[in-house]
Every structure is written in structure tokens, then in C-alpha cells.
C-alpha positions as CSV (number, residue, x, y, z in Angstrom):
1,M,13.6,-34.0,12.1
2,H,16.4,-31.9,10.8
3,F,17.5,-28.3,11.3
4,Q,19.0,-27.4,8.0
5,F,17.2,-25.0,5.6
6,P,16.6,-26.3,2.1
7,E,19.3,-25.5,-0.5
8,H,17.2,-22.8,-2.2
9,V,16.7,-21.0,1.1
10,Q,20.4,-21.2,1.9
11,Q,21.1,-19.7,-1.5
12,L,18.7,-16.9,-0.7
13,Q,20.4,-16.3,2.6
14,R,23.7,-15.9,0.9
15,R,22.3,-13.6,-1.7
16,M,20.5,-11.5,0.9
17,R,23.6,-11.2,3.1
18,S,25.7,-10.2,0.1
19,F,23.1,-7.6,-0.9
20,L,22.9,-6.2,2.6
21,D,26.7,-6.0,2.9
22,D,27.5,-4.8,-0.6
23,E,24.5,-2.5,-1.4
24,I,22.7,-1.4,1.7
25,L,25.4,-1.1,4.4
26,P,27.4,1.4,2.4
27,H,24.4,3.7,2.3
28,N,23.5,3.4,6.0
29,A,25.4,6.6,7.0
30,A,23.6,8.6,4.3
31,F,20.2,7.2,5.4
32,E,20.8,8.1,9.0
33,R,22.1,11.6,8.1
34,I,19.1,12.4,6.0
35,A,16.7,10.9,8.6
36,A,18.3,13.1,11.3
37,E,17.3,16.1,9.2
38,G,13.6,15.0,9.6
39,R,12.8,13.6,6.3
40,F,12.6,10.1,4.8
41,P,15.7,9.2,2.7
42,T,13.7,8.3,-0.5
43,E,16.8,9.1,-2.7
44,V,18.7,6.3,-0.8
45,V,16.0,3.7,-0.7
46,E,14.3,3.8,-4.1
47,P,17.4,2.9,-6.2
48,L,18.1,0.0,-3.9
49,K,14.5,-1.2,-4.2
50,A,15.0,-1.3,-8.0
51,K,18.2,-3.3,-7.6
52,A,16.6,-5.8,-5.1
53,R,13.6,-6.4,-7.4
54,A,15.9,-7.0,-10.4
55,E,17.8,-9.5,-8.3
56,G,14.7,-11.4,-7.3
57,L,14.8,-10.3,-3.7
58,W,11.3,-9.0,-3.6
59,N,8.0,-9.8,-1.8
60,L,9.6,-12.8,-0.1
61,F,7.2,-12.8,2.8
62,L,3.9,-13.8,1.2
63,P,3.2,-17.6,1.1
64,G,0.1,-17.0,-1.1
65,L,1.8,-15.3,-4.0
66,R,0.0,-16.0,-7.3
67,E,1.7,-16.6,-10.6
68,D,0.9,-13.1,-11.8
69,E,2.3,-11.3,-8.7
70,P,5.8,-10.1,-8.3
71,G,8.0,-11.9,-5.8
72,T,9.3,-15.2,-4.7
73,R,6.8,-17.5,-3.0
74,L,8.2,-18.7,0.3
75,S,6.6,-20.4,3.3
76,N,6.8,-18.7,6.7
77,M,9.6,-21.2,7.7
78,E,11.6,-20.3,4.5
79,Y,11.2,-16.6,4.9
80,A,12.1,-16.5,8.6
81,P,16.0,-16.7,8.2
82,L,15.8,-13.9,5.5
83,A,13.9,-11.7,7.9
84,E,16.7,-12.3,10.4
85,I,19.2,-11.0,8.0
86,M,17.1,-7.9,7.1
87,G,16.8,-7.1,10.8
88,R,20.5,-6.2,11.0
89,I,19.8,-2.8,9.4
90,P,16.5,-1.5,10.6
91,W,15.4,0.1,7.3
92,A,16.6,-2.7,5.1
93,S,13.3,-4.5,4.9
94,E,11.7,-1.8,2.8
95,V,14.4,-2.3,0.2
96,F,13.0,-5.8,-0.4
97,N,9.3,-4.7,0.0
98,C,9.1,-6.7,3.2
99,N,8.6,-3.9,5.7
100,A,6.0,-3.5,8.4
101,P,3.2,-2.6,8.4
102,D,2.9,-3.1,4.6
103,T,3.6,-6.8,4.9
104,G,0.6,-7.3,7.2
105,N,-1.6,-5.0,5.1
106,M,-0.7,-6.8,1.9
107,E,-1.5,-10.2,3.6
108,L,-4.8,-8.7,4.7
109,L,-5.7,-7.5,1.2
110,H,-4.4,-10.7,-0.3
111,L,-7.0,-12.6,1.7
112,F,-9.9,-10.2,1.8
113,A,-9.7,-7.5,-0.9
114,T,-12.4,-7.2,-3.6
115,P,-11.2,-7.1,-7.2
116,A,-11.5,-3.3,-7.2
117,Q,-9.6,-3.0,-3.9
118,R,-6.9,-5.3,-5.2
119,D,-6.4,-3.2,-8.3
120,R,-6.3,0.1,-6.5
121,W,-4.3,-0.8,-3.5
122,L,-2.8,-4.3,-3.4
123,V,-1.1,-4.2,-6.8
124,P,0.8,-0.9,-6.2
125,L,1.7,-2.1,-2.7
126,M,3.2,-5.3,-4.1
127,D,5.0,-3.3,-6.8
128,G,6.5,-1.0,-4.1
129,R,5.0,2.1,-5.7
130,I,3.1,3.1,-2.5
131,R,3.2,2.4,1.2
132,S,0.4,2.0,3.8
133,C,-0.3,2.3,7.5
134,F,-2.5,0.5,10.0
135,A,-4.6,2.6,12.3
136,M,-5.7,0.5,15.3
137,T,-4.1,1.7,18.6
138,E,-5.7,4.7,20.3
139,P,-4.4,7.2,22.9
140,D,-7.6,7.5,24.9
141,V,-8.2,3.8,25.7
142,A,-6.2,0.9,27.0
143,S,-5.3,-0.7,23.7
144,S,-4.0,-3.9,25.4
145,D,-7.7,-4.8,25.3
146,A,-8.5,-4.0,21.7
147,T,-12.3,-4.3,22.4
148,N,-11.9,-0.8,24.0
149,I,-11.3,0.7,20.5
150,A,-13.6,3.8,20.4
151,T,-13.2,5.2,16.9
152,T,-16.6,5.1,15.3
153,I,-17.4,4.0,11.7
154,R,-21.1,4.8,10.9
155,R,-23.1,4.3,7.7
156,D,-24.5,7.4,6.1
157,G,-26.2,6.6,2.8
158,D,-23.6,5.0,0.5
159,E,-20.6,6.1,2.7
160,W,-18.9,5.3,5.9
161,V,-18.2,8.2,8.3
162,I,-15.2,7.8,10.5
163,D,-14.5,9.8,13.7
164,G,-11.7,9.0,16.1
165,R,-8.0,9.4,17.0
166,K,-5.3,6.8,16.5
167,W,-1.6,6.8,17.4
168,F,1.5,4.7,16.8
169,T,0.3,4.5,13.2
170,T,3.6,3.5,11.8
171,G,4.5,4.8,8.3
172,A,1.9,7.6,8.1
173,M,4.6,10.2,7.4
174,H,6.4,8.2,4.7
175,P,6.3,10.2,1.5
176,S,4.8,7.2,-0.3
177,C,2.1,6.4,2.2
178,K,-1.2,6.7,0.5
179,L,-3.5,4.4,2.5
180,A,-4.6,3.8,6.0
181,I,-6.5,0.7,7.1
182,V,-8.6,1.9,10.0
183,M,-10.3,-0.3,12.6
184,G,-13.3,1.1,14.4
185,V,-16.7,0.3,15.8
186,T,-19.5,-0.4,13.2
187,N,-21.9,-2.3,15.5
188,H,-23.2,0.3,17.9
189,E,-25.8,-1.9,19.6
190,G,-25.1,-2.1,23.3
191,D,-25.6,-5.8,23.6
192,A,-23.5,-6.8,20.7
193,P,-20.7,-9.4,21.4
194,K,-17.6,-7.5,22.1
195,H,-15.6,-9.2,19.4
196,Q,-18.2,-8.6,16.7
197,R,-18.5,-4.9,16.9
198,H,-15.5,-3.7,14.8
199,S,-14.7,-3.4,11.2
200,M,-11.8,-2.3,9.0
201,V,-12.1,0.2,6.2
202,L,-9.7,1.6,3.6
203,V,-9.0,5.3,3.9
204,P,-6.9,7.2,1.4
205,L,-4.6,9.5,3.4
206,D,-5.6,12.5,1.3
207,T,-9.3,12.1,2.2
208,P,-10.7,15.3,3.8
209,G,-10.8,15.1,7.6
210,V,-7.6,13.0,7.9
211,Q,-4.9,14.8,9.8
212,V,-1.5,13.5,10.7
213,V,-1.1,15.3,14.0
214,R,2.4,14.4,15.0
215,N,5.2,11.9,14.7
216,V,5.4,10.4,18.2
217,P,9.0,9.8,19.2
218,I,10.0,6.3,20.5
219,M,12.4,6.9,23.5
220,H,13.2,10.3,22.0
221,H,13.9,8.7,18.6
222,H,12.0,10.2,15.6
223,A,11.5,7.5,12.9
224,P,11.5,9.3,9.6
225,E,8.5,7.3,8.4
226,G,6.6,8.2,11.6
227,H,4.9,6.4,14.5
228,C,2.1,8.9,14.1
229,E,-0.9,10.3,15.9
230,V,-3.7,10.6,13.3
231,A,-7.1,12.3,13.7
232,F,-10.1,11.2,11.7
233,T,-12.8,13.9,11.8
234,G,-16.0,13.3,9.7
235,V,-13.9,11.3,7.2
236,R,-16.1,9.9,4.4
237,V,-15.3,6.9,2.3
238,P,-17.5,4.7,0.1
239,L,-19.2,1.6,1.5
240,A,-17.1,-0.4,-1.0
241,N,-14.0,0.5,1.1
242,L,-15.0,-2.1,3.8
243,V,-12.4,-4.8,4.2
244,G,-14.0,-8.3,4.4
245,E,-17.3,-8.5,6.3
246,E,-18.8,-5.9,8.5
247,N,-18.2,-6.4,12.2
248,A,-15.5,-9.0,11.5
249,G,-12.6,-6.7,12.3
250,F,-11.2,-8.9,15.1
251,A,-11.0,-12.0,12.9
252,L,-9.2,-9.9,10.2
253,A,-6.8,-8.6,12.8
254,Q,-5.9,-12.1,13.9
255,A,-5.4,-13.2,10.3
256,R,-3.0,-10.2,9.9
257,L,-1.0,-10.6,13.1
258,G,0.4,-14.2,13.0
259,P,2.9,-14.0,10.2
260,G,3.8,-10.5,11.0
261,R,4.9,-11.5,14.5
262,V,7.2,-14.1,13.0
263,H,8.7,-11.3,10.8
264,H,9.1,-9.0,13.8
265,C,10.7,-11.7,15.9
266,M,13.2,-12.9,13.3
267,R,14.3,-9.3,12.6
268,T,14.8,-8.9,16.4
269,I,16.9,-12.0,16.4
270,G,19.0,-10.6,13.6
271,Q,19.5,-7.4,15.7
272,C,20.5,-9.5,18.7
273,E,23.0,-11.4,16.6
274,L,24.5,-8.1,15.6
275,A,24.6,-6.9,19.2
276,L,26.4,-10.1,20.2
277,E,28.9,-9.7,17.4
278,L,29.6,-6.1,18.4
279,M,29.9,-7.1,22.1
280,C,32.4,-9.8,21.3
281,D,34.5,-7.6,19.1
282,R,34.5,-4.9,21.7
283,A,35.4,-7.3,24.5
284,L,38.4,-8.6,22.5
285,A,39.7,-5.1,21.6
286,R,39.1,-3.1,24.8
287,R,41.5,-3.3,27.8
288,A,40.8,-2.4,31.4
289,F,42.8,-3.2,34.6
290,G,45.6,-4.8,32.6
291,K,43.6,-7.3,30.5
292,N,41.0,-7.5,27.8
293,L,37.3,-7.2,28.7
294,A,36.9,-10.7,27.2
295,D,39.0,-12.1,30.0
296,F,36.6,-11.0,32.8
297,A,34.2,-13.8,33.9
298,N,31.1,-11.6,34.0
299,V,31.7,-10.5,30.4
300,Q,32.1,-14.1,29.4
301,D,28.9,-14.9,31.2
302,W,27.0,-12.2,29.3
303,I,28.3,-13.5,26.0
304,A,27.4,-17.1,26.8
305,H,23.9,-16.3,28.0
306,S,23.3,-14.2,24.9
307,R,24.4,-17.0,22.6
308,V,22.1,-19.6,24.1
309,E,19.2,-17.3,24.6
310,I,19.3,-16.1,20.9
311,D,19.5,-19.7,19.7
312,Q,16.6,-20.7,22.0
313,A,14.5,-17.8,20.7
314,R,15.2,-18.7,17.1
315,L,14.1,-22.3,17.5
316,L,10.9,-21.1,19.1
317,V,10.1,-18.7,16.3
318,L,10.9,-21.3,13.7
319,Q,8.6,-23.8,15.4
320,A,5.8,-21.2,15.3
321,A,6.5,-20.6,11.6
322,W,6.5,-24.4,10.9
323,K,3.1,-24.7,12.7
324,M,1.6,-21.9,10.6
325,D,2.8,-23.5,7.5
326,T,1.6,-27.0,8.3
327,L,-1.5,-26.5,10.5
328,G,-2.6,-23.0,9.7
329,N,-2.2,-19.6,11.3
330,K,-5.0,-20.2,13.8
331,S,-3.4,-23.3,15.3
332,A,-0.3,-21.3,16.1
333,H,-1.9,-18.5,18.1
334,I,-0.3,-19.7,21.4
335,D,3.1,-20.1,19.8
336,V,2.8,-16.6,18.3
337,S,2.1,-15.1,21.7
338,A,5.1,-17.0,23.0
339,I,7.6,-15.8,20.4
340,K,6.4,-12.2,20.7
341,L,7.0,-12.3,24.5
342,V,10.4,-14.1,24.2
343,A,11.8,-12.0,21.4
344,A,11.0,-8.6,22.9
345,Q,12.5,-9.5,26.3
346,L,15.5,-11.1,24.5
347,Q,16.3,-7.9,22.6
348,T,16.5,-5.7,25.7
349,R,18.6,-8.2,27.6
350,V,21.2,-8.9,24.9
351,V,21.5,-5.3,23.7
352,D,21.8,-4.1,27.3
353,R,24.7,-6.4,27.8
354,A,26.4,-5.1,24.7
355,I,25.9,-1.5,25.8
356,Q,27.5,-2.3,29.1
357,V,30.5,-3.8,27.4
358,F,30.8,-0.7,25.2
359,G,30.5,1.6,28.2
360,A,29.4,5.2,27.5
361,M,29.9,4.8,23.8
362,G,27.1,2.3,23.8
363,I,24.5,5.0,24.6
364,T,25.7,7.3,21.8
365,P,24.8,7.2,18.1
366,D,28.3,5.9,17.4
367,T,26.9,2.4,17.6
368,P,23.4,1.1,16.7
369,L,23.0,-0.3,20.2
370,S,21.0,2.5,21.8
371,Y,18.5,2.5,18.9
372,L,18.2,-1.3,19.0
373,W,17.6,-1.2,22.8
374,S,14.9,1.4,22.4
375,W,13.2,-0.6,19.7
376,G,13.3,-3.8,21.8
377,R,11.7,-1.9,24.7
378,A,9.0,-0.6,22.4
379,M,8.4,-4.1,21.1
380,R,7.2,-5.1,24.6
381,F,4.1,-3.0,23.8
382,F,3.3,-3.2,20.2
383,D,1.3,-6.2,18.9
384,G,0.2,-6.7,22.5
385,P,2.1,-6.0,25.8
386,D,4.0,-8.8,27.6
387,E,1.3,-9.1,30.1
388,V,-1.4,-10.0,27.5
389,H,0.8,-12.7,26.0
390,L,1.7,-14.1,29.5
391,R,-2.0,-14.3,30.3
392,T,-2.8,-16.0,26.9
393,I,-0.1,-18.6,27.5
394,A,-1.0,-19.2,31.1
395,R,-4.7,-19.6,30.3
396,H,-3.9,-22.2,27.6
397,E,-1.8,-24.2,30.1
398,L,-4.5,-24.0,32.7
399,A,-7.1,-25.1,30.2
400,R,-5.0,-28.1,29.4
401,A,-4.7,-29.0,33.1
402,K,-8.5,-28.8,33.5
403,E,-8.9,-31.4,30.7
404,R,-7.0,-33.9,32.9
405,P,-8.0,-33.2,36.5
406,G,-6.1,-35.2,39.0
407,S,-3.8,-36.8,36.5
408,T,-0.7,-35.7,38.4
409,A,-1.9,-37.2,41.7
410,V,0.1,-40.4,41.1
411,Y,3.3,-38.4,41.3
412,L,2.5,-37.1,44.8
413,R,3.9,-38.8,47.9
414,K,1.1,-40.1,50.1
415,A,1.3,-39.9,53.8
């Protein structure tokens, strides 16, 4: 066992970090200024995408890349440290065509698309010519139990008819977003198994009956690409727009989620590293009560706790990535729950400490910290709330204990 990335991954890390520092960071202020005006900064992002692709920093996330597809084929383990670097600037991942939810949608289509679906949707997504969104969460049901999803998808002749309301549909307001992957109920029999009732269908966003109702703010922050409420009213698409098999939506969702959670968690770790760096620089530069903040024991404790917690989280995420690469995504489902739980809670802790060291400046737009804290807090909901992951992990541990009843009795002191 060793903990050093292969040389080709280390080279990609260096190239990625240089591109971030030299090409993306100088445009960050312009991106934020345009986004604050309420529109997506296409004029900032598109030229950078062309540069990233020309430099071979493109579609790095997809282990199953074929020879005829653009990008660099990397395992989950090899991609993870690159996602960490991208996370330092929240919009950077799109520059490398590695942004959510497109990465998950591309993985889904890569696994299950028909040849016609591949040509119409996957190829332009992989080329970065369009973007997509994923419509699963609903405002009217408790989406922590996804079997509650109520959007209906019914057959009518040679078409699916979709009715329902979704929200937190990330990317639906992006000017290049052309496709929604919609999950809804296709098996309407009352006695159907609850995990065999839902399907996914491909819905072009310009289909009649699709309405982007609003961009839902996250902690009063409006993302320029949108976390949108979307209404589907009598939306009709061909039967050929079904993704995979009918009533297999849950299996498809699980196939989509595993690698995506590694991506999210490693970007979070990159943001926590940035917060720690900012905290240390501020602590060394700021004086109060006759000495630097770095000389106060409580600030030193915050820095030390942050350091070890970030490193612990990174090792856990890399373990999950390794397991997916070596044993398959399904074998890592407990690990994936664990990293999602750990990373989301890590971000709010580390960023909160950094905000405290900055004082009131930390809650203003003069630093990225308030945004990073807000995103960390939101992360404790998306892809499943903390409580769902805690229950998943606990049930796994209890199931293991049931397989060895009484095995710990030998460790108990007898009267």
C-alpha cells in the first residue's frame, strides 16, 4: 500500500493547478460580476473551455471513455485529486466539462443510451456544446425517500405524457441547457414493488408544457445556472426517449450517483483546503489584543482540527474511489454514503472556523467563505440528507453484527 498518485496523475495535477491559477482565477471577478447581474457568464466560460480542451484537460471524469470520444480516460481514483483542485473555484469544473449534473448525466447515457440517444444527446454533451439537468427532487413530497416521487409518466400511443413538478433542478437556467432527464412513476399498479415503479425519460427543455418556474436561491444566493423549480404539464415525448428499461429508474439512479458523490466530495475537500489557507493567512496577518490571531490557542486548535479532518476525509473519499475502481460501484454503496456524510459536515465546520477568524469580513462577498459555507450547508441535503446516510451506515453495521451473534461475549467480564 502506498499513498502517492501515479506520475501521470501528478502531471495532470500540476497542469490543472497552473490552468486554474493562470487562466481561470484572473477571470473570477468578471464571472462573479456578470453572475450578480442575473445571467450566466457565457462570454467568460466558453473561451476557457476551448483552451482547456486544447490542453487535454477535458472529460477527465469518465472511466469508460472510448477511443472515439474526447477526453482523458481516468479511473475514479485518478480523477479525484483533479476534482479537488477544480473545487477551489466553484464554476471551474464547467471549463473542463466536468461539472454537475452533466457528469452524472453523461455517465448515465454512456451506460444506457440507445445509439440514437447517444448521437442526439451524449455526443454534444461530451463536446461541451450543450448542458443538461436532472429532474428528480419534488417540492410536494419528502424526497429523502425517493419512492415518494409523484411525477407521473404515462403511455399514450407512441408517446410518454409527463405531469409533475420538480425543484432544485440544477442547471435548468443555463443558456446551453437543452435536456432534462426526468424521473417519474411509470408503473401505476398499486401493488407494484416500490423500487420498481419509476423510470427516466429524456425531455428536451423546449418541449411544449415544460416551464422553468423560478430559480430557487440557496441561502439567498442565486446561482446563475439555476437550482430551478420546473413544471411539466402534459409534456409529450416519444417512447424512444426512455432511458434504459421501464420501471428501472432506481437502478439507473444508483448507477449515476456513486461516482458523482466522489466528485462532489473531492470538490468540497478542495474548498476546505482553500478555507484553511485563507484562515492561516488571516491569522498570521491580523492582530488583536497585542498579538497575532495565530498566537491564540483557540485559533491554533481550529487550524489543527481542520488540517486533520480534511486529511481524514480525503483518505475516506479515495478509499471509496478505489473500491469503485476495483470492485465496482455497487460494492462501494456504504462507502459512498459515508463520504457524502463526512464531506458535507466537514465543509460547514472548516469554513465556519475560517469565517470566525476573518470576523465580519467573512460573511461578506469580500471573501468566498460565506458562499462556501452556504454550499456546504446545502450539501447536507442534496444527494440524500445526513440522516439517510447515517441510517444506511448504521443498518450495514447492525447487519454485520447479526451475522456473528454473540461473538463479542468473550470480551465481557463474567461475574
